[in-house]
N, C-alpha and C positions, 0 to 999 in steps of 0.2 A: 073356887070351882076348879075341878081337876079334869084332866084328859087321861082316859085309860086306853091301853093297847092290849089286845088279846091275841095271842098266838094259839092256834088250835081251836078256833071258835066254832068249828063244825063238829067237834067231838062231844062226848057225853058231858064232860066238865065245862068245856068252853061254851057250849050252848046255854047251859044253866047260868054261867057267869054273865053272858050277854043279857039275858032277860033280867037277872037281878040287878046288874049295873044300870040298865036302862030305867029301872024303877027307883034308883037312888037319887037324892037331891045333891049329893056332894060331887058327883061326876056329871059334868054337863056335856061331855063328848066321849063316845065309845068308838074306838077305831079297831076294825078287824081286818085281817089280811088272810084271805082264803083262796083256795083253788077254784071253788065254785060258789056262786052267790047263795046266801042262806035264804033269800027271799023275804027278809024282814024289812018292814018299812017303819022308821021311827026318826023323828027330827034330830035325835041325839046320836044316831048311828051313822058312822062313816065307814063304808065297806069298800075294800079294794080287792079285786080279783087279780091275783099275782101268780108268778112262777117262782117257787122257792129256789130253783136252780139258777135263777138270774137275779140274785139279790142286789147286785150293783145298780140295776135299773130302777129300784124303788126303795132302797134302804134309807134315802134321805127323808122319806115319809114316816119313818119310825121315830116319831117325835111325840112325847107325852110325859105325864108326871109319873105314871105307874104302869108297869108292864106285867101282865098276867100270862105266864107260859104254861100251857097244858097240852102241848103237842105230844102225840104218842100213837103207836100202832102195835099190832101184834105180829109175831113172826109169821103166822099163817097168812095174814093180809099182805104183809110186806113181801113175802116170798123167799127171803134170805136174811141172814144176820146182817149182811152188809147194807141191805136196803133199810132194815129196821134201825140200824145204827144211824143211818142218814136222817131218818125222820125223828128219832128220839134224842139224838145227840147233836149232829151236825147242824141241822136247820135251826133248832132253838138257840144253840150257842152263837151261831153267826148273827142271828137276828138280835139277840140280847146284846152282843158286843156292839152292833151298829147303833142300837137304841141308847146304850150308855155313852157312846161317842157323840150322840146327838143331844145329850143332856138329860136323859131319863135317870132319875135318882133312885127309884124304888123298883125292885124286881121281886116278883112272887112266882115261885116255881112249884109245880106239882111233880113230885118225885115218886118214891115208893117206899113202903115199909120194908126195912131190911137193906135199903140202898147202901152200898159200900164199895169204894173204888177197888178194894183188895179182894172182893168176893169172887169165889170160883164160879158163881152163877152168872152167865152172860148178861141177863137182863138187869140184875141188881148191881153188877159191876158197871154197866153202862150208865145207869142212873147215878151211881156214886161218883163216877168220873165227871158227869155233867155238873153235879153239885160243886165239886172241887174246882172245876174249870171256871165256873161263873164266880165263885168266891175270889179267884185270882184276878178277875176283872175289877175287883174292889168297888162294887156299887155302894152308894151311900147307905142303902138299906136293902138287905137281901133276906127274904123269908122263904124257907124250904118247908114244904108240906109233904109228909110221908104217910099217905092214907093206906089203909088195907085194901082189899078187893073192893072195887067201886060198885055201889048199889044204886041203880037208876034205870030209867026207861031208854034202852038202846033201840035205835032204828034197825041196825044190823043184827042178824042172828048169830049168837055165840053160845052154842049148846054146852060146850065144856065150861065156859065161864058161868053159865046159869047153874050148872050142877055144882060148881065150886061155891057159888053164892048160897045155895041151899044148905050145903054142908057147913060152911062157916057161920051161917046164921045160928045153927045149932051149937057148934063148938064155942062160938062167941059168948054163949050164956054162962060158960064156966070161967071163973075168975082168972085161972091160970092162962087161959087162952083169949081173954077179953080183948086184948090189943089187936087180935086178928079178926075180930068181928067186922063185918062189912061196913064200909064208910058210905053213908048216904051222900049222894052227889050234892043235894041241896044244902046239906050241912057244910060240906067242903067249900062250896062256892061262898056261902054266907060267912064262914070263918075267914076266908081269904079277903073278902071285902072289909070285914070288921077290923082285921089287923092292918090292912092297908091304910085305913082311915086314922089309925093311931099315929102313923107317920113317924116312927122311931128310927134310930140309926143302928148300924151294926148288922150282924148275922144272927138269925134266929131259926131254929129247927122246931117244927111243930109235928109231933108224932101222932099216930092215929088216935090214941086215947084222948088227946087234947082237942081233936077236931070235933 
């Protein structure tokens, strides 16, 4: 039996992960660390409402077999590149570092298609830098997922993203652009859990077409 940790449990991918993990038999505990309660009641769920700016007060609770990291925000929501970097890079990196120090062996990270530390694009560079930084922490098993634009039921309204989804659903039908077809959130969460249960060692990158 395993204990899962989820970072970003209130987001699109994180919420789907919570529900799918609660329905697995292989994980008997699902620990989530959130700013606000999700309001979910389940005997397998352990929820902690925390402040990511005060990691030192709760990092000792980041103990589990597998950590799923799907934290992220948009530039519009964050308000600045500095604040977006804090949510997309600093918080997950610090939490993952603490979890590894606490004995967590397996890390699964939701990154982005095109992520590259040398990219001229701020978002893709940030995601690539996080991939490299976590690799340097040398977890026993590190799996990076690079989905295309995410397709799922969001609570918040994102008109620009909705338009992008409609466009990419069309473009994704062409073989040359197939890798840019939207990634269904339920497929991403399912793929993460499936590979986590394989419990292999080393670093693996899962591109959008493989999800």
